[in-house]
N, CA, C, O and CB atoms as a CASP TS submission, in Angstrom:
PFRMAT TS
TARGET T0000
AUTHOR 0000-0000-0000
METHOD Language model
MODEL 1
PARENT N/A
ATOM      1  N   MET     1       1.141  -1.445   0.031  1.00  0.00           N
ATOM      2  CA  MET     1      -0.013  -0.306   0.257  1.00  0.00           C
ATOM      3  C   MET     1       0.919   1.151   0.597  1.00  0.00           C
ATOM      4  O   MET     1       1.600   1.462   1.575  1.00  0.00           O
ATOM      5  CB  MET     1      -1.205  -0.798   1.802  1.00  0.00           C
ATOM      6  N   ARG     2       0.437   2.243  -1.369  1.00  0.00           N
ATOM      7  CA  ARG     2       1.506   3.472  -1.014  1.00  0.00           C
ATOM      8  C   ARG     2       0.508   4.362  -0.927  1.00  0.00           C
ATOM      9  O   ARG     2      -0.600   4.403  -1.461  1.00  0.00           O
ATOM     10  CB  ARG     2       2.774   3.950  -2.128  1.00  0.00           C
ATOM     11  N   MET     3       1.403   5.503   0.289  1.00  0.00           N
ATOM     12  CA  MET     3       0.020   6.701   0.339  1.00  0.00           C
ATOM     13  C   MET     3       0.889   7.677  -0.116  1.00  0.00           C
ATOM     14  O   MET     3       2.021   8.089   0.136  1.00  0.00           O
ATOM     15  CB  MET     3      -0.890   7.195   2.007  1.00  0.00           C
ATOM     16  N   TYR     4      -0.375   7.992  -1.158  1.00  0.00           N
ATOM     17  CA  TYR     4       0.116   9.573  -1.676  1.00  0.00           C
ATOM     18  C   TYR     4      -0.629  10.568  -0.912  1.00  0.00           C
ATOM     19  O   TYR     4      -1.718  10.686  -0.350  1.00  0.00           O
ATOM     20  CB  TYR     4      -0.209   9.927  -3.355  1.00  0.00           C
ATOM     21  N   SER     5       0.608  11.339  -1.172  1.00  0.00           N
ATOM     22  CA  SER     5       0.353  13.355  -0.670  1.00  0.00           C
ATOM     23  C   SER     5      -0.714  13.784  -1.247  1.00  0.00           C
ATOM     24  O   SER     5      -1.164  13.365  -2.314  1.00  0.00           O
ATOM     25  CB  SER     5       1.587  14.665  -1.263  1.00  0.00           C
ATOM     26  N   ALA     6      -1.491  15.255  -0.077  1.00  0.00           N
ATOM     27  CA  ALA     6      -2.400  15.470  -0.988  1.00  0.00           C
ATOM     28  C   ALA     6      -1.616  16.565  -1.908  1.00  0.00           C
ATOM     29  O   ALA     6      -0.591  17.207  -1.680  1.00  0.00           O
ATOM     30  CB  ALA     6      -3.806  15.902  -0.330  1.00  0.00           C
ATOM     31  N   GLY     7      -2.664  16.529  -3.261  1.00  0.00           N
ATOM     32  CA  GLY     7      -1.920  17.474  -4.697  1.00  0.00           C
ATOM     33  C   GLY     7      -0.875  16.359  -6.063  1.00  0.00           C
ATOM     34  O   GLY     7      -0.508  16.513  -7.228  1.00  0.00           O
ATOM     35  N   ALA     8      -0.804  15.642  -5.352  1.00  0.00           N
ATOM     36  CA  ALA     8      -0.454  14.005  -5.900  1.00  0.00           C
ATOM     37  C   ALA     8      -1.100  13.820  -7.360  1.00  0.00           C
ATOM     38  O   ALA     8      -2.321  13.679  -7.431  1.00  0.00           O
ATOM     39  CB  ALA     8      -1.240  12.672  -4.768  1.00  0.00           C
ATOM     40  N   ARG     9      -0.317  13.817  -8.527  1.00  0.00           N
ATOM     41  CA  ARG     9      -1.371  13.850 -10.108  1.00  0.00           C
ATOM     42  C   ARG     9      -0.819  11.478  -9.403  1.00  0.00           C
ATOM     43  O   ARG     9       0.115  10.894  -8.852  1.00  0.00           O
ATOM     44  CB  ARG     9      -0.097  15.227 -12.833  1.00  0.00           C
ATOM     45  N   VAL    10      -2.123  11.159  -9.960  1.00  0.00           N
ATOM     46  CA  VAL    10      -2.458   9.812  -9.894  1.00  0.00           C
ATOM     47  C   VAL    10      -3.231   8.944 -11.317  1.00  0.00           C
ATOM     48  O   VAL    10      -4.205   9.485 -11.841  1.00  0.00           O
ATOM     49  CB  VAL    10      -3.381   9.824  -8.651  1.00  0.00           C
ATOM     50  N   SER    11      -2.961   8.234 -11.606  1.00  0.00           N
ATOM     51  CA  SER    11      -4.077   7.701 -12.161  1.00  0.00           C
ATOM     52  C   SER    11      -4.248   6.442 -11.889  1.00  0.00           C
ATOM     53  O   SER    11      -3.336   5.748 -11.439  1.00  0.00           O
ATOM     54  CB  SER    11      -4.126   7.846 -13.390  1.00  0.00           C
ATOM     55  N   GLN    12      -5.861   5.845 -12.215  1.00  0.00           N
ATOM     56  CA  GLN    12      -6.570   4.845 -11.823  1.00  0.00           C
ATOM     57  C   GLN    12      -7.135   4.316 -13.204  1.00  0.00           C
ATOM     58  O   GLN    12      -7.238   4.869 -14.299  1.00  0.00           O
ATOM     59  CB  GLN    12      -7.592   5.264 -10.743  1.00  0.00           C
ATOM     60  N   ALA    13      -7.451   3.098 -12.778  1.00  0.00           N
ATOM     61  CA  ALA    13      -7.966   2.402 -14.380  1.00  0.00           C
ATOM     62  C   ALA    13      -8.870   2.877 -14.926  1.00  0.00           C
ATOM     63  O   ALA    13      -8.856   3.393 -16.043  1.00  0.00           O
ATOM     64  CB  ALA    13      -8.436   1.070 -14.486  1.00  0.00           C
ATOM     65  N   THR    14     -10.121   2.717 -13.915  1.00  0.00           N
ATOM     66  CA  THR    14     -11.488   3.342 -14.106  1.00  0.00           C
ATOM     67  C   THR    14     -12.091   4.655 -14.130  1.00  0.00           C
ATOM     68  O   THR    14     -13.312   4.601 -14.279  1.00  0.00           O
ATOM     69  CB  THR    14     -12.077   2.941 -13.375  1.00  0.00           C
ATOM     70  N   TYR    15     -11.331   6.489 -13.973  1.00  0.00           N
ATOM     71  CA  TYR    15     -11.690   6.808 -13.164  1.00  0.00           C
ATOM     72  C   TYR    15     -10.599   8.190 -14.591  1.00  0.00           C
ATOM     73  O   TYR    15     -10.842   9.274 -15.121  1.00  0.00           O
ATOM     74  CB  TYR    15     -11.567   6.026 -11.441  1.00  0.00           C
ATOM     75  N   GLY    16      -9.618   7.329 -14.591  1.00  0.00           N
ATOM     76  CA  GLY    16      -8.607   8.216 -15.308  1.00  0.00           C
ATOM     77  C   GLY    16      -7.190   8.730 -14.292  1.00  0.00           C
ATOM     78  O   GLY    16      -6.453   8.089 -13.542  1.00  0.00           O
ATOM     79  N   ASP    17      -7.236  10.030 -14.645  1.00  0.00           N
ATOM     80  CA  ASP    17      -6.106  10.755 -14.075  1.00  0.00           C
ATOM     81  C   ASP    17      -6.500  11.915 -13.042  1.00  0.00           C
ATOM     82  O   ASP    17      -7.212  12.879 -13.323  1.00  0.00           O
ATOM     83  CB  ASP    17      -5.303  11.350 -15.240  1.00  0.00           C
ATOM     84  N   GLY    18      -6.186  11.774 -12.376  1.00  0.00           N
ATOM     85  CA  GLY    18      -6.720  13.197 -10.887  1.00  0.00           C
ATOM     86  C   GLY    18      -5.733  13.664  -9.986  1.00  0.00           C
ATOM     87  O   GLY    18      -4.564  13.565 -10.357  1.00  0.00           O
ATOM     88  N   THR    19      -5.945  14.099  -8.999  1.00  0.00           N
ATOM     89  CA  THR    19      -5.268  14.804  -7.811  1.00  0.00           C
ATOM     90  C   THR    19      -5.564  14.189  -6.761  1.00  0.00           C
ATOM     91  O   THR    19      -6.778  14.140  -6.559  1.00  0.00           O
ATOM     92  CB  THR    19      -5.581  16.156  -7.583  1.00  0.00           C
ATOM     93  N   VAL    20      -4.830  13.624  -5.893  1.00  0.00           N
ATOM     94  CA  VAL    20      -5.265  13.646  -4.326  1.00  0.00           C
ATOM     95  C   VAL    20      -5.698  14.878  -3.597  1.00  0.00           C
ATOM     96  O   VAL    20      -4.994  15.877  -3.445  1.00  0.00           O
ATOM     97  CB  VAL    20      -4.164  13.202  -3.524  1.00  0.00           C
ATOM     98  N   THR    21      -6.827  14.729  -3.192  1.00  0.00           N
ATOM     99  CA  THR    21      -7.107  15.876  -2.697  1.00  0.00           C
ATOM    100  C   THR    21      -6.517  16.406  -0.867  1.00  0.00           C
ATOM    101  O   THR    21      -6.162  17.429  -0.280  1.00  0.00           O
ATOM    102  CB  THR    21      -8.657  15.772  -2.926  1.00  0.00           C
ATOM    103  N   SER    22      -6.811  14.359  -0.471  1.00  0.00           N
ATOM    104  CA  SER    22      -6.378  14.303   0.726  1.00  0.00           C
ATOM    105  C   SER    22      -6.418  12.296   1.260  1.00  0.00           C
ATOM    106  O   SER    22      -7.050  11.437   0.644  1.00  0.00           O
ATOM    107  CB  SER    22      -7.494  15.520   1.624  1.00  0.00           C
ATOM    108  N   ALA    23      -5.869  12.142   2.059  1.00  0.00           N
ATOM    109  CA  ALA    23      -4.943  10.057   1.891  1.00  0.00           C
ATOM    110  C   ALA    23      -5.046  10.643   3.645  1.00  0.00           C
ATOM    111  O   ALA    23      -4.938  11.786   4.089  1.00  0.00           O
ATOM    112  CB  ALA    23      -2.288   9.493   0.656  1.00  0.00           C
ATOM    113  N   ASP    24      -5.246   9.598   4.207  1.00  0.00           N
ATOM    114  CA  ASP    24      -5.250   8.987   5.089  1.00  0.00           C
ATOM    115  C   ASP    24      -5.026   7.194   5.228  1.00  0.00           C
ATOM    116  O   ASP    24      -5.659   6.547   4.394  1.00  0.00           O
ATOM    117  CB  ASP    24      -6.245   9.493   5.433  1.00  0.00           C
ATOM    118  N   GLU    25      -4.359   6.572   6.007  1.00  0.00           N
ATOM    119  CA  GLU    25      -4.805   5.386   6.787  1.00  0.00           C
ATOM    120  C   GLU    25      -6.357   4.582   6.485  1.00  0.00           C
ATOM    121  O   GLU    25      -6.349   3.363   6.657  1.00  0.00           O
ATOM    122  CB  GLU    25      -4.792   5.930   8.258  1.00  0.00           C
ATOM    123  N   TYR    26      -7.300   5.048   6.169  1.00  0.00           N
ATOM    124  CA  TYR    26      -8.525   4.697   5.801  1.00  0.00           C
ATOM    125  C   TYR    26      -9.019   4.793   4.370  1.00  0.00           C
ATOM    126  O   TYR    26      -9.539   3.963   3.625  1.00  0.00           O
ATOM    127  CB  TYR    26      -9.266   5.360   6.534  1.00  0.00           C
ATOM    128  N   HIS    27      -8.654   6.225   4.206  1.00  0.00           N
ATOM    129  CA  HIS    27      -9.421   6.858   2.281  1.00  0.00           C
ATOM    130  C   HIS    27      -8.469   7.890   2.225  1.00  0.00           C
ATOM    131  O   HIS    27      -7.896   8.636   3.019  1.00  0.00           O
ATOM    132  CB  HIS    27     -11.508   7.752   2.031  1.00  0.00           C
ATOM    133  N   THR    28      -8.490   7.723   1.267  1.00  0.00           N
ATOM    134  CA  THR    28      -7.482   8.623  -0.192  1.00  0.00           C
ATOM    135  C   THR    28      -9.304   9.248  -1.207  1.00  0.00           C
ATOM    136  O   THR    28     -10.243   8.694  -1.778  1.00  0.00           O
ATOM    137  CB  THR    28      -5.923   6.652  -1.795  1.00  0.00           C
ATOM    138  N   ARG    29      -8.850  10.709  -0.867  1.00  0.00           N
ATOM    139  CA  ARG    29      -9.790  10.806  -1.996  1.00  0.00           C
ATOM    140  C   ARG    29      -9.399  11.854  -3.004  1.00  0.00           C
ATOM    141  O   ARG    29      -9.057  12.994  -2.691  1.00  0.00           O
ATOM    142  CB  ARG    29     -11.168  11.103  -1.497  1.00  0.00           C
ATOM    143  N   ILE    30      -9.493  11.267  -4.570  1.00  0.00           N
ATOM    144  CA  ILE    30      -9.292  12.342  -5.598  1.00  0.00           C
ATOM    145  C   ILE    30     -10.532  13.812  -6.098  1.00  0.00           C
ATOM    146  O   ILE    30     -11.732  14.053  -5.968  1.00  0.00           O
ATOM    147  CB  ILE    30      -9.074  11.356  -6.861  1.00  0.00           C
ATOM    148  N   GLU    31      -9.704  14.260  -6.509  1.00  0.00           N
ATOM    149  CA  GLU    31     -10.311  14.939  -7.633  1.00  0.00           C
ATOM    150  C   GLU    31     -10.211  14.411  -9.372  1.00  0.00           C
ATOM    151  O   GLU    31      -9.065  14.514  -9.809  1.00  0.00           O
ATOM    152  CB  GLU    31      -9.677  16.290  -7.479  1.00  0.00           C
ATOM    153  N   PHE    32     -11.070  13.967 -10.209  1.00  0.00           N
ATOM    154  CA  PHE    32     -10.819  13.542 -11.370  1.00  0.00           C
ATOM    155  C   PHE    32     -10.732  14.403 -11.752  1.00  0.00           C
ATOM    156  O   PHE    32     -10.897  15.462 -11.146  1.00  0.00           O
ATOM    157  CB  PHE    32     -11.401  12.837 -11.970  1.00  0.00           C
ATOM    158  N   ASP    33     -10.272  14.198 -13.569  1.00  0.00           N
ATOM    159  CA  ASP    33     -10.068  15.018 -14.304  1.00  0.00           C
ATOM    160  C   ASP    33     -11.389  15.590 -14.848  1.00  0.00           C
ATOM    161  O   ASP    33     -11.819  16.743 -14.880  1.00  0.00           O
ATOM    162  CB  ASP    33      -9.224  14.544 -15.127  1.00  0.00           C
ATOM    163  N   ASP    34     -12.009  14.156 -15.358  1.00  0.00           N
ATOM    164  CA  ASP    34     -13.035  13.751 -16.088  1.00  0.00           C
ATOM    165  C   ASP    34     -14.526  13.048 -15.473  1.00  0.00           C
ATOM    166  O   ASP    34     -15.448  12.599 -16.155  1.00  0.00           O
ATOM    167  CB  ASP    34     -12.368  12.898 -16.903  1.00  0.00           C
ATOM    168  N   HIS    35     -14.431  13.114 -13.915  1.00  0.00           N
ATOM    169  CA  HIS    35     -15.176  12.824 -13.578  1.00  0.00           C
ATOM    170  C   HIS    35     -15.758  12.957 -11.776  1.00  0.00           C
ATOM    171  O   HIS    35     -16.665  12.488 -11.087  1.00  0.00           O
ATOM    172  CB  HIS    35     -14.954  11.920 -14.205  1.00  0.00           C
ATOM    173  N   GLY    36     -14.483  13.984 -11.594  1.00  0.00           N
ATOM    174  CA  GLY    36     -15.232  14.661 -10.446  1.00  0.00           C
ATOM    175  C   GLY    36     -13.964  13.661  -8.727  1.00  0.00           C
ATOM    176  O   GLY    36     -13.069  12.823  -8.619  1.00  0.00           O
ATOM    177  N   PRO    37     -14.957  14.728  -7.689  1.00  0.00           N
ATOM    178  CA  PRO    37     -14.516  13.473  -6.671  1.00  0.00           C
ATOM    179  C   PRO    37     -14.442  12.370  -6.694  1.00  0.00           C
ATOM    180  O   PRO    37     -15.323  12.048  -7.491  1.00  0.00           O
ATOM    181  CB  PRO    37     -14.976  13.306  -5.851  1.00  0.00           C
ATOM    182  N   ARG    38     -13.997  11.541  -6.370  1.00  0.00           N
ATOM    183  CA  ARG    38     -14.384  10.213  -5.659  1.00  0.00           C
ATOM    184  C   ARG    38     -13.146   9.705  -4.388  1.00  0.00           C
ATOM    185  O   ARG    38     -11.953   9.999  -4.313  1.00  0.00           O
ATOM    186  CB  ARG    38     -14.499   8.934  -7.016  1.00  0.00           C
ATOM    187  N   THR    39     -14.057   8.794  -3.435  1.00  0.00           N
ATOM    188  CA  THR    39     -13.102   7.973  -2.731  1.00  0.00           C
ATOM    189  C   THR    39     -13.465   7.154  -2.597  1.00  0.00           C
ATOM    190  O   THR    39     -14.601   6.682  -2.638  1.00  0.00           O
ATOM    191  CB  THR    39     -12.636   8.172  -1.773  1.00  0.00           C
ATOM    192  N   PHE    40     -11.689   6.505  -2.232  1.00  0.00           N
ATOM    193  CA  PHE    40     -11.190   5.144  -2.168  1.00  0.00           C
ATOM    194  C   PHE    40     -11.307   4.744  -0.787  1.00  0.00           C
ATOM    195  O   PHE    40     -11.511   5.508   0.156  1.00  0.00           O
ATOM    196  CB  PHE    40      -9.763   4.993  -2.669  1.00  0.00           C
ATOM    197  N   SER    41     -11.078   2.748  -0.700  1.00  0.00           N
ATOM    198  CA  SER    41     -10.681   2.797   0.053  1.00  0.00           C
ATOM    199  C   SER    41      -8.770   2.741   0.516  1.00  0.00           C
ATOM    200  O   SER    41      -8.158   1.823  -0.031  1.00  0.00           O
ATOM    201  CB  SER    41     -11.527   2.124   0.297  1.00  0.00           C
ATOM    202  N   THR    42      -8.095   3.500   1.279  1.00  0.00           N
ATOM    203  CA  THR    42      -6.566   3.232   0.919  1.00  0.00           C
ATOM    204  C   THR    42      -5.908   1.662   0.663  1.00  0.00           C
ATOM    205  O   THR    42      -5.117   1.478  -0.262  1.00  0.00           O
ATOM    206  CB  THR    42      -5.763   3.839   2.148  1.00  0.00           C
ATOM    207  N   VAL    43      -6.176   0.952   1.256  1.00  0.00           N
ATOM    208  CA  VAL    43      -5.648  -0.384   1.325  1.00  0.00           C
ATOM    209  C   VAL    43      -6.638  -0.807   0.002  1.00  0.00           C
ATOM    210  O   VAL    43      -5.942  -1.289  -0.892  1.00  0.00           O
ATOM    211  CB  VAL    43      -5.859  -1.282   2.980  1.00  0.00           C
ATOM    212  N   VAL    44      -7.622  -0.768  -0.238  1.00  0.00           N
ATOM    213  CA  VAL    44      -7.530  -1.536  -1.405  1.00  0.00           C
ATOM    214  C   VAL    44      -7.401  -0.816  -3.028  1.00  0.00           C
ATOM    215  O   VAL    44      -7.257  -1.403  -4.100  1.00  0.00           O
ATOM    216  CB  VAL    44      -8.764  -2.360  -1.287  1.00  0.00           C
ATOM    217  N   VAL    45      -7.491   0.391  -2.805  1.00  0.00           N
ATOM    218  CA  VAL    45      -7.005   1.567  -4.706  1.00  0.00           C
ATOM    219  C   VAL    45      -5.995   0.611  -4.541  1.00  0.00           C
ATOM    220  O   VAL    45      -5.506  -0.092  -3.657  1.00  0.00           O
ATOM    221  CB  VAL    45      -6.329   3.918  -4.913  1.00  0.00           C
ATOM    222  N   SER    46      -5.809   0.986  -6.355  1.00  0.00           N
ATOM    223  CA  SER    46      -4.759   1.387  -6.653  1.00  0.00           C
ATOM    224  C   SER    46      -4.348   1.843  -7.955  1.00  0.00           C
ATOM    225  O   SER    46      -4.727   1.456  -9.061  1.00  0.00           O
ATOM    226  CB  SER    46      -4.161   0.642  -6.302  1.00  0.00           C
ATOM    227  N   LEU    47      -3.367   2.882  -7.593  1.00  0.00           N
ATOM    228  CA  LEU    47      -3.115   3.507  -8.114  1.00  0.00           C
ATOM    229  C   LEU    47      -1.740   3.862  -9.088  1.00  0.00           C
ATOM    230  O   LEU    47      -0.733   3.270  -8.701  1.00  0.00           O
ATOM    231  CB  LEU    47      -3.467   3.943  -7.435  1.00  0.00           C
ATOM    232  N   THR    48      -1.582   4.588 -10.086  1.00  0.00           N
ATOM    233  CA  THR    48      -0.339   4.602 -10.101  1.00  0.00           C
ATOM    234  C   THR    48       0.329   5.773 -10.643  1.00  0.00           C
ATOM    235  O   THR    48      -0.405   6.263 -11.501  1.00  0.00           O
ATOM    236  CB  THR    48       0.001   3.590 -10.659  1.00  0.00           C
ATOM    237  N   PRO    49       1.741   6.634 -10.468  1.00  0.00           N
ATOM    238  CA  PRO    49       2.050   7.820 -10.294  1.00  0.00           C
ATOM    239  C   PRO    49       1.404   8.594 -12.379  1.00  0.00           C
ATOM    240  O   PRO    49       1.271   7.906 -13.392  1.00  0.00           O
ATOM    241  CB  PRO    49       4.093   7.763  -9.654  1.00  0.00           C
ATOM    242  N   SER    50       1.222   9.830 -12.264  1.00  0.00           N
ATOM    243  CA  SER    50       0.349  10.210 -13.238  1.00  0.00           C
ATOM    244  C   SER    50       1.650  11.567 -13.670  1.00  0.00           C
ATOM    245  O   SER    50       2.137  12.262 -12.779  1.00  0.00           O
ATOM    246  CB  SER    50      -1.525  10.652 -12.580  1.00  0.00           C
ATOM    247  N   THR    51       2.080  11.746 -15.316  1.00  0.00           N
ATOM    248  CA  THR    51       2.757  12.446 -15.885  1.00  0.00           C
ATOM    249  C   THR    51       1.863  13.432 -16.073  1.00  0.00           C
ATOM    250  O   THR    51       2.691  14.337 -16.171  1.00  0.00           O
ATOM    251  CB  THR    51       3.375  11.942 -16.860  1.00  0.00           C
ATOM    252  N   THR    52       0.949  13.911 -16.186  1.00  0.00           N
ATOM    253  CA  THR    52      -0.537  14.756 -17.152  1.00  0.00           C
ATOM    254  C   THR    52      -0.207  15.461 -15.647  1.00  0.00           C
ATOM    255  O   THR    52       0.047  15.270 -14.457  1.00  0.00           O
ATOM    256  CB  THR    52      -2.697  13.737 -17.743  1.00  0.00           C
ATOM    257  N   LEU    53      -0.413  16.356 -16.641  1.00  0.00           N
ATOM    258  CA  LEU    53      -0.422  18.269 -15.925  1.00  0.00           C
ATOM    259  C   LEU    53      -1.981  18.492 -15.309  1.00  0.00           C
ATOM    260  O   LEU    53      -2.811  18.229 -16.180  1.00  0.00           O
ATOM    261  CB  LEU    53      -0.176  19.882 -17.588  1.00  0.00           C
ATOM    262  N   ALA    54      -2.547  18.881 -14.121  1.00  0.00           N
ATOM    263  CA  ALA    54      -3.650  19.197 -13.896  1.00  0.00           C
ATOM    264  C   ALA    54      -4.067  19.764 -14.930  1.00  0.00           C
ATOM    265  O   ALA    54      -3.229  20.175 -15.733  1.00  0.00           O
ATOM    266  CB  ALA    54      -3.785  19.789 -12.921  1.00  0.00           C
ATOM    267  N   PRO    55      -5.672  19.967 -15.230  1.00  0.00           N
ATOM    268  CA  PRO    55      -6.283  21.069 -16.388  1.00  0.00           C
ATOM    269  C   PRO    55      -6.616  22.450 -15.195  1.00  0.00           C
ATOM    270  O   PRO    55      -6.434  22.603 -13.987  1.00  0.00           O
ATOM    271  CB  PRO    55      -8.147  20.298 -17.413  1.00  0.00           C
ATOM    272  N   VAL    56      -7.059  23.096 -16.062  1.00  0.00           N
ATOM    273  CA  VAL    56      -6.895  24.680 -15.386  1.00  0.00           C
ATOM    274  C   VAL    56      -8.576  24.813 -15.376  1.00  0.00           C
ATOM    275  O   VAL    56      -9.212  24.928 -16.423  1.00  0.00           O
ATOM    276  CB  VAL    56      -5.850  26.172 -16.573  1.00  0.00           C
ATOM    277  N   LYS    57      -9.226  24.780 -13.999  1.00  0.00           N
ATOM    278  CA  LYS    57     -10.569  24.550 -13.766  1.00  0.00           C
ATOM    279  C   LYS    57     -10.889  25.810 -13.834  1.00  0.00           C
ATOM    280  O   LYS    57      -9.986  26.429 -13.270  1.00  0.00           O
ATOM    281  CB  LYS    57     -10.996  23.836 -12.567  1.00  0.00           C
ATOM    282  N   VAL    58     -11.909  26.724 -14.327  1.00  0.00           N
ATOM    283  CA  VAL    58     -12.468  27.668 -15.002  1.00  0.00           C
ATOM    284  C   VAL    58     -13.225  28.055 -13.246  1.00  0.00           C
ATOM    285  O   VAL    58     -13.303  26.962 -12.686  1.00  0.00           O
ATOM    286  CB  VAL    58     -13.494  27.127 -16.625  1.00  0.00           C
ATOM    287  N   PRO    59     -13.511  28.654 -12.735  1.00  0.00           N
ATOM    288  CA  PRO    59     -14.743  29.169 -11.916  1.00  0.00           C
ATOM    289  C   PRO    59     -16.099  29.635 -12.523  1.00  0.00           C
ATOM    290  O   PRO    59     -16.311  30.545 -13.324  1.00  0.00           O
ATOM    291  CB  PRO    59     -14.305  30.293 -11.196  1.00  0.00           C
ATOM    292  N   LYS    60     -17.129  28.594 -11.807  1.00  0.00           N
ATOM    293  CA  LYS    60     -18.796  28.286 -13.048  1.00  0.00           C
ATOM    294  C   LYS    60     -18.960  29.663 -12.527  1.00  0.00           C
ATOM    295  O   LYS    60     -18.344  29.874 -11.482  1.00  0.00           O
ATOM    296  CB  LYS    60     -20.556  26.742 -12.669  1.00  0.00           C
ATOM    297  N   SER    61     -19.801  30.870 -13.119  1.00  0.00           N
ATOM    298  CA  SER    61     -20.170  31.971 -13.238  1.00  0.00           C
ATOM    299  C   SER    61     -21.371  31.515 -12.388  1.00  0.00           C
ATOM    300  O   SER    61     -21.714  30.337 -12.283  1.00  0.00           O
ATOM    301  CB  SER    61     -20.245  32.578 -14.633  1.00  0.00           C
ATOM    302  N   ARG    62     -22.142  32.844 -11.630  1.00  0.00           N
ATOM    303  CA  ARG    62     -23.330  32.334 -11.095  1.00  0.00           C
ATOM    304  C   ARG    62     -23.853  33.293 -11.721  1.00  0.00           C
ATOM    305  O   ARG    62     -23.468  34.462 -11.698  1.00  0.00           O
ATOM    306  CB  ARG    62     -23.610  32.123  -9.633  1.00  0.00           C
ATOM    307  N   LYS    63     -25.214  32.626 -12.614  1.00  0.00           N
ATOM    308  CA  LYS    63     -26.280  33.959 -12.328  1.00  0.00           C
ATOM    309  C   LYS    63     -26.823  34.247 -11.476  1.00  0.00           C
ATOM    310  O   LYS    63     -26.675  33.861 -10.316  1.00  0.00           O
ATOM    311  CB  LYS    63     -27.205  34.122 -12.870  1.00  0.00           C
ATOM    312  N   ARG    64     -27.958  35.385 -12.130  1.00  0.00           N
ATOM    313  CA  ARG    64     -28.575  35.564 -11.051  1.00  0.00           C
ATOM    314  C   ARG    64     -29.538  35.955 -11.549  1.00  0.00           C
ATOM    315  O   ARG    64     -29.513  36.486 -12.659  1.00  0.00           O
ATOM    316  CB  ARG    64     -28.107  36.239 -10.130  1.00  0.00           C
ATOM    317  N   ALA    65     -30.927  35.745 -10.665  1.00  0.00           N
ATOM    318  CA  ALA    65     -31.945  35.724 -10.970  1.00  0.00           C
ATOM    319  C   ALA    65     -32.462  38.327 -11.107  1.00  0.00           C
ATOM    320  O   ALA    65     -32.196  39.361 -10.495  1.00  0.00           O
ATOM    321  CB  ALA    65     -32.709  34.295  -9.519  1.00  0.00           C
ATOM    322  N   PRO    66     -33.461  37.725 -12.661  1.00  0.00           N
ATOM    323  CA  PRO    66     -34.231  39.254 -12.257  1.00  0.00           C
ATOM    324  C   PRO    66     -34.503  39.158 -11.118  1.00  0.00           C
ATOM    325  O   PRO    66     -34.812  38.296 -10.294  1.00  0.00           O
ATOM    326  CB  PRO    66     -35.559  39.728 -12.930  1.00  0.00           C
ATOM    327  N   LYS    67     -34.169  41.254 -11.272  1.00  0.00           N
ATOM    328  CA  LYS    67     -34.774  41.524  -9.846  1.00  0.00           C
ATOM    329  C   LYS    67     -36.266  42.215  -9.320  1.00  0.00           C
ATOM    330  O   LYS    67     -36.666  43.309  -9.717  1.00  0.00           O
ATOM    331  CB  LYS    67     -33.819  42.360  -9.312  1.00  0.00           C
ATOM    332  N   ALA    68     -36.802  41.573  -8.606  1.00  0.00           N
ATOM    333  CA  ALA    68     -37.965  41.634  -8.712  1.00  0.00           C
ATOM    334  C   ALA    68     -39.201  42.736  -8.490  1.00  0.00           C
ATOM    335  O   ALA    68     -39.555  43.079  -7.363  1.00  0.00           O
ATOM    336  CB  ALA    68     -38.034  40.846  -8.190  1.00  0.00           C
ATOM    337  N   VAL    69     -39.835  43.265  -9.765  1.00  0.00           N
ATOM    338  CA  VAL    69     -40.629  43.958  -9.201  1.00  0.00           C
ATOM    339  C   VAL    69     -40.700  44.595  -8.042  1.00  0.00           C
ATOM    340  O   VAL    69     -39.939  43.939  -7.330  1.00  0.00           O
ATOM    341  CB  VAL    69     -41.301  43.494  -9.241  1.00  0.00           C
ATOM    342  N   SER    70     -41.159  45.511  -7.361  1.00  0.00           N
ATOM    343  CA  SER    70     -41.775  45.877  -5.509  1.00  0.00           C
ATOM    344  C   SER    70     -43.419  45.745  -6.237  1.00  0.00           C
ATOM    345  O   SER    70     -43.554  45.794  -7.459  1.00  0.00           O
ATOM    346  CB  SER    70     -41.223  48.192  -4.460  1.00  0.00           C
ATOM    347  N   ALA    71     -44.268  45.623  -5.561  1.00  0.00           N
ATOM    348  CA  ALA    71     -45.800  45.555  -5.001  1.00  0.00           C
ATOM    349  C   ALA    71     -45.808  47.117  -5.851  1.00  0.00           C
ATOM    350  O   ALA    71     -45.983  47.381  -7.041  1.00  0.00           O
ATOM    351  CB  ALA    71     -46.191  45.434  -2.828  1.00  0.00           C
ATOM    352  N   ALA    72     -45.529  48.000  -4.625  1.00  0.00           N
ATOM    353  CA  ALA    72     -45.333  49.875  -4.619  1.00  0.00           C
ATOM    354  C   ALA    72     -45.464  49.570  -5.624  1.00  0.00           C
ATOM    355  O   ALA    72     -46.372  48.813  -5.968  1.00  0.00           O
ATOM    356  CB  ALA    72     -44.054  50.992  -4.181  1.00  0.00           C
ATOM    357  N   LYS    73     -44.481  50.128  -6.522  1.00  0.00           N
ATOM    358  CA  LYS    73     -43.796  50.359  -7.951  1.00  0.00           C
ATOM    359  C   LYS    73     -44.519  50.146  -8.940  1.00  0.00           C
ATOM    360  O   LYS    73     -44.563  51.091  -9.727  1.00  0.00           O
ATOM    361  CB  LYS    73     -42.705  49.609  -8.240  1.00  0.00           C
ATOM    362  N   ALA    74     -45.275  49.009  -9.279  1.00  0.00           N
ATOM    363  CA  ALA    74     -46.357  48.439 -10.008  1.00  0.00           C
ATOM    364  C   ALA    74     -46.909  48.600  -9.800  1.00  0.00           C
ATOM    365  O   ALA    74     -47.635  48.140 -10.681  1.00  0.00           O
ATOM    366  CB  ALA    74     -46.672  47.664 -10.249  1.00  0.00           C
ATOM    367  N   ILE    75     -48.143  49.493  -8.416  1.00  0.00           N
ATOM    368  CA  ILE    75     -49.494  50.391  -8.388  1.00  0.00           C
ATOM    369  C   ILE    75     -49.280  51.293  -8.849  1.00  0.00           C
ATOM    370  O   ILE    75     -50.057  51.738  -9.693  1.00  0.00           O
ATOM    371  CB  ILE    75     -50.122  50.773  -7.302  1.00  0.00           C
ATOM    372  N   SER    76     -47.995  52.040  -8.459  1.00  0.00           N
ATOM    373  CA  SER    76     -47.788  53.365  -8.799  1.00  0.00           C
ATOM    374  C   SER    76     -47.563  54.327 -10.302  1.00  0.00           C
ATOM    375  O   SER    76     -47.749  55.480 -10.691  1.00  0.00           O
ATOM    376  CB  SER    76     -46.822  53.461  -8.123  1.00  0.00           C
ATOM    377  N   ALA    77     -46.887  52.630 -10.974  1.00  0.00           N
ATOM    378  CA  ALA    77     -46.929  53.572 -12.918  1.00  0.00           C
ATOM    379  C   ALA    77     -47.772  53.361 -13.459  1.00  0.00           C
ATOM    380  O   ALA    77     -47.918  53.838 -14.585  1.00  0.00           O
ATOM    381  CB  ALA    77     -45.961  53.280 -14.198  1.00  0.00           C
TER
END
């Protein structure tokens, strides 16, 4: 069993390349490039080191709801 530190790039057979976000003797958490976050049992998971660079993540823009017109303004107009 090999422990990877947070930030290490790894590859897993099913999910592909990803970045280790945390690891301890029980769980290894990985943020995969194409499949999002996954948690594995540290003892069971089979990982290999990866040489690929982590993709640049663009922050998602939050859509704002249009402002509601208040009832007082609607009546006076």
